[in-house]
C-alpha positions as CSV (number, residue, x, y, z in Angstrom):
1,M,63.5,322.7,247.1
2,I,64.9,319.9,249.2
3,Q,65.8,320.5,252.8
4,A,67.7,318.1,255.0
5,R,66.8,318.3,258.7
6,K,68.0,316.2,261.7
7,P,65.2,314.4,263.7
8,Q,64.9,315.8,267.2
9,R,63.9,312.8,269.2
10,S,66.3,310.2,267.8
11,T,69.8,309.5,269.1
12,R,70.8,308.1,265.6
13,R,72.4,310.5,263.2
14,A,70.0,310.5,260.3
15,L,68.7,313.0,257.8
16,R,65.1,313.7,256.8
17,V,64.4,315.0,253.3
18,V,61.6,317.6,253.0
19,Y,60.4,318.6,249.5
20,T,59.1,322.2,249.0
21,P,58.0,324.0,245.9
22,E,60.8,326.7,246.3
23,S,63.5,326.5,243.7
24,Q,66.9,325.3,245.1
25,L,68.6,327.9,242.9
26,R,67.3,330.7,245.2
27,H,69.7,329.4,247.8
28,P,73.0,328.6,245.9
29,I,75.2,328.2,249.0
30,Q,72.8,325.7,250.5
31,L,72.5,323.9,247.2
32,L,76.3,323.6,246.8
33,Q,76.6,322.4,250.4
34,A,73.9,319.8,249.8
35,M,75.6,318.7,246.6
36,W,79.0,318.3,248.4
37,R,77.3,316.5,251.4
38,D,75.6,314.0,249.1
39,L,78.8,313.5,247.1
40,L,80.5,312.4,250.3
41,A,77.6,310.3,251.5
42,S,77.4,308.4,248.2
43,R,80.9,307.0,248.4
44,E,80.0,303.6,250.0
45,L,77.0,303.0,247.8
46,A,79.1,304.0,244.7
47,W,81.8,301.5,245.7
48,Q,79.2,298.7,246.1
49,L,77.6,299.5,242.7
50,M,80.9,299.6,241.0
51,V,82.0,296.2,242.3
52,R,78.6,294.7,241.3
53,N,78.7,296.2,237.8
54,I,82.3,295.1,237.2
55,R,81.5,291.6,238.2
56,A,78.4,291.6,236.0
57,Q,80.4,293.1,233.1
58,Y,82.9,290.2,232.9
59,R,80.6,287.4,234.2
60,Q,79.9,284.5,231.8
61,S,82.8,285.6,229.6
62,V,85.6,283.3,228.6
63,L,88.1,286.1,227.8
64,G,86.9,288.2,230.8
65,I,88.9,291.4,231.3
66,V,90.8,290.8,228.1
67,W,87.8,292.3,226.3
68,A,89.0,295.7,227.7
69,I,92.0,295.7,225.4
70,I,90.7,293.7,222.3
71,P,89.0,296.8,220.6
72,A,92.3,298.8,220.7
73,I,94.3,295.8,219.3
74,V,91.7,295.1,216.5
75,T,91.6,298.8,215.5
76,A,95.4,299.0,215.3
77,A,95.6,295.8,213.2
78,I,93.0,297.1,210.7
79,F,94.6,300.6,210.2
80,T,98.2,299.2,210.3
81,F,97.2,296.8,207.4
82,A,95.5,299.6,205.5
83,K,98.5,301.9,205.9
84,S,101.0,299.2,204.8
85,R,98.9,298.4,201.7
86,G,98.5,302.1,200.8
87,I,94.8,302.0,201.2
88,V,94.9,305.0,203.5
89,N,97.4,307.9,203.6
90,I,98.0,308.5,207.3
91,G,101.2,310.5,207.2
92,T,104.1,310.3,209.6
93,T,103.6,309.8,213.3
94,D,106.0,310.4,216.2
95,L,105.7,306.8,217.4
96,P,105.7,303.4,215.5
97,Y,102.3,303.4,213.9
98,P,100.9,300.3,215.6
99,A,101.8,301.7,219.0
100,Y,100.4,305.1,218.0
101,V,97.1,303.7,217.1
102,V,96.8,301.3,220.1
103,F,97.7,304.0,222.5
104,S,95.4,306.7,221.0
105,T,92.5,304.2,220.6
106,T,92.9,303.3,224.3
107,L,92.6,306.9,225.2
108,W,89.6,307.4,222.9
109,L,87.8,304.4,224.3
110,T,88.3,305.6,227.8
111,F,86.8,309.0,226.8
112,T,83.8,307.3,225.2
113,E,83.3,305.1,228.3
114,S,83.1,308.2,230.5
115,L,80.8,309.9,228.0
116,N,78.3,307.0,227.7
117,G,78.6,305.8,231.3
118,P,76.3,308.3,233.1
119,M,73.4,307.7,230.6
120,Q,73.9,303.9,230.8
121,V,74.0,303.7,234.6
122,V,70.9,306.0,235.1
123,T,68.9,304.1,232.5
124,Q,69.9,300.7,234.1
125,A,69.0,302.1,237.6
126,K,65.4,303.2,236.7
127,Q,63.7,300.8,239.1
128,M,66.1,301.6,241.9
129,L,65.6,305.3,241.4
130,T,61.8,305.1,241.5
131,R,61.8,302.9,244.7
132,I,64.7,304.1,246.8
133,H,65.8,307.6,247.8
134,F,69.6,307.8,247.7
135,P,72.2,310.3,246.5
136,R,72.1,310.3,242.8
137,E,75.8,311.1,242.7
138,A,76.4,307.5,243.6
139,L,75.5,306.4,240.1
140,I,78.0,308.8,238.5
141,L,80.8,307.9,240.9
142,S,80.2,304.2,240.4
143,K,80.6,304.6,236.6
144,L,83.7,306.8,237.0
145,G,85.2,304.0,239.1
146,E,84.5,301.5,236.3
147,V,86.2,303.8,233.8
148,F,89.3,303.9,235.9
149,F,89.2,300.2,236.5
150,N,89.0,299.4,232.8
151,F,91.8,301.8,232.1
152,G,93.9,300.1,234.7
153,I,93.6,296.9,232.7
154,K,94.6,298.8,229.5
155,I,97.8,300.0,231.2
156,F,99.2,296.5,230.9
157,L,98.8,296.8,227.1
158,I,100.4,300.2,227.0
159,V,103.4,299.0,229.1
160,G,103.7,296.1,226.7
161,L,103.8,298.5,223.8
162,F,106.6,300.5,225.3
163,I,108.7,297.4,225.9
164,W,107.9,295.8,222.5
165,F,108.8,298.9,220.5
166,Q,111.6,300.0,222.9
167,M,109.9,303.5,223.2
168,P,111.8,305.9,225.5
169,V,110.1,307.3,228.6
170,T,110.6,310.7,230.2
171,W,109.9,311.9,233.7
172,N,106.9,313.8,232.2
173,V,105.0,310.4,232.1
174,L,104.4,310.9,235.8
175,I,102.0,313.9,235.0
176,A,100.3,312.2,232.1
177,P,97.5,311.0,234.5
178,V,96.6,314.6,235.1
179,A,95.8,315.1,231.4
180,L,94.0,311.7,231.3
181,I,91.8,312.7,234.3
182,H,90.8,315.9,232.4
183,L,89.9,313.8,229.4
184,I,87.7,311.5,231.5
185,L,86.1,314.5,233.2
186,L,85.2,316.0,229.9
187,G,83.3,312.9,228.9
188,T,81.7,312.7,232.3
189,A,80.6,316.3,232.1
190,I,78.8,315.7,228.8
191,G,77.4,312.4,229.8
192,M,76.1,313.7,233.1
193,F,74.3,316.5,231.4
194,L,72.6,314.1,229.0
195,A,71.9,311.4,231.7
196,P,68.4,312.7,232.8
197,L,67.3,313.2,229.2
198,G,68.7,309.8,228.1
199,A,66.8,308.1,230.9
200,L,63.5,309.4,229.5
201,Y,64.2,309.3,225.7
202,Q,66.3,306.6,224.0
203,D,67.0,309.1,221.1
204,F,69.8,310.6,223.2
205,S,71.6,307.3,223.7
206,K,71.2,306.3,220.0
207,G,72.2,309.8,218.9
208,I,75.4,309.8,221.0
209,T,76.4,306.5,219.4
210,V,76.1,308.1,216.0
211,L,77.8,311.2,217.2
212,T,80.9,309.4,218.7
213,S,81.4,307.6,215.4
214,L,81.6,311.0,213.6
215,W,83.6,312.5,216.4
216,L,86.3,309.8,216.1
217,L,86.9,310.9,212.5
218,L,87.6,314.4,213.7
219,T,90.0,313.3,216.5
220,P,93.7,312.5,215.8
221,V,93.4,308.8,217.0
222,V,94.5,307.0,213.8
223,Y,96.2,309.9,212.2
224,P,98.4,312.8,213.4
225,V,97.1,316.3,213.7
226,P,96.8,317.6,210.1
227,Q,98.7,320.7,209.0
228,G,97.8,323.5,206.6
229,D,94.2,322.7,205.6
230,I,90.6,323.2,206.9
231,L,90.7,319.8,208.6
232,E,93.5,321.2,210.9
233,T,91.1,323.9,212.1
234,V,88.2,321.5,212.6
235,V,90.4,319.0,214.5
236,K,91.9,321.7,216.7
237,L,88.4,323.1,217.5
238,N,87.5,319.6,218.8
239,P,87.8,319.8,222.6
240,V,89.0,316.2,222.8
241,T,92.1,316.9,220.7
242,P,94.2,318.9,223.2
243,L,93.4,316.6,226.1
244,L,94.0,313.3,224.2
245,V,97.1,314.6,222.4
246,T,98.6,316.1,225.6
247,T,98.1,312.8,227.4
248,R,99.8,310.9,224.6
249,E,102.7,313.4,224.3
250,L,103.4,313.4,228.1
251,A,103.4,309.6,228.1
252,T,105.7,309.3,225.1
253,T,107.8,312.1,223.9
254,G,107.4,314.3,227.0
255,V,107.0,317.4,224.9
256,V,103.6,319.1,224.9
257,S,102.9,320.8,221.6
258,E,100.0,323.1,222.6
259,P,100.0,323.7,226.4
260,Q,97.8,326.8,226.2
261,R,95.0,325.0,224.4
262,F,95.2,322.2,226.8
263,W,94.8,324.4,229.9
264,I,92.0,326.4,228.2
265,V,90.0,323.2,227.5
266,S,90.8,321.8,231.0
267,A,89.4,325.0,232.6
268,A,86.3,324.8,230.5
269,T,86.0,321.1,231.4
270,L,86.0,321.8,235.1
271,I,83.4,324.6,234.8
272,G,81.3,322.4,232.5
273,L,81.5,319.6,235.0
274,L,80.2,321.8,237.8
275,L,77.3,323.1,235.6
276,S,76.5,319.5,234.4
277,W,76.4,318.3,238.0
278,L,74.1,321.2,238.9
279,F,71.8,320.3,235.9
280,Y,71.9,316.6,236.8
281,R,71.0,317.5,240.5
282,L,68.0,319.7,239.5
283,A,66.7,317.5,236.6
284,M,66.9,314.1,238.2
285,P,63.8,314.6,240.5
286,F,61.7,315.5,237.5
287,A,63.2,312.6,235.4
288,V,62.4,310.1,238.3
289,E,58.9,311.5,238.6
290,R,58.4,310.9,234.8
291,M,59.9,307.4,235.0
292,S,57.6,306.4,237.9
293,S,54.4,307.7,236.3
């Protein structure tokens, strides 16, 4: 168990960390208070890490931040060409197909960034973790900041799509960020749960790469939600589907096709995020100990 105590003879406001063999789970209230306290304390460090990582991400690159939108454009070009030539039978979409694919791919890439981010940042910070004691939440917050920064770049592409294809906009576009945040939190919850394990075993990072490739095929990114076959059931059981589709619908047509499924998955996401944070909090000391041995 980790206890934080204030030093008695110092006028500076500082905390001292005391490690005990007692499990933190035996005092859930104190554990939650410590988690919240460390989350607030990690904001400044998270900001510094985010700025450093963003600069490093686009350093020594001719195209720079343009790389944030290139994957979505390339994906749309490939599938639009395949659809126009009859190579794939996509079906009918509510939006012009190039805009449909670019927008959906942008949302999917944002989800995968939030999914892979926690594992990547913990693995990259191995030396820092073994040498310095700091709130581990700072790593997760810094990666979340990067995800939102990269999506901010992609917004220019989305706005360009609306203008180019003269797509109508409703007032519901104002609440589309709520659905987007739930989509990002779903990826963060899964990624944060896997982060301590991914820092110790590369199998998890390699496995999640393979999994996301298969996951994409079961998500209505380049095709609409299928109707009347077993693929419809599989796609609707995919937790990404209601969050991604609702974000897309709120930003375009303004009509949400399955609000109940969206709120059920959103509630499960928030619960899963808390449980993943708890696991991350308890598992990181053991992972750091293994990394330093």
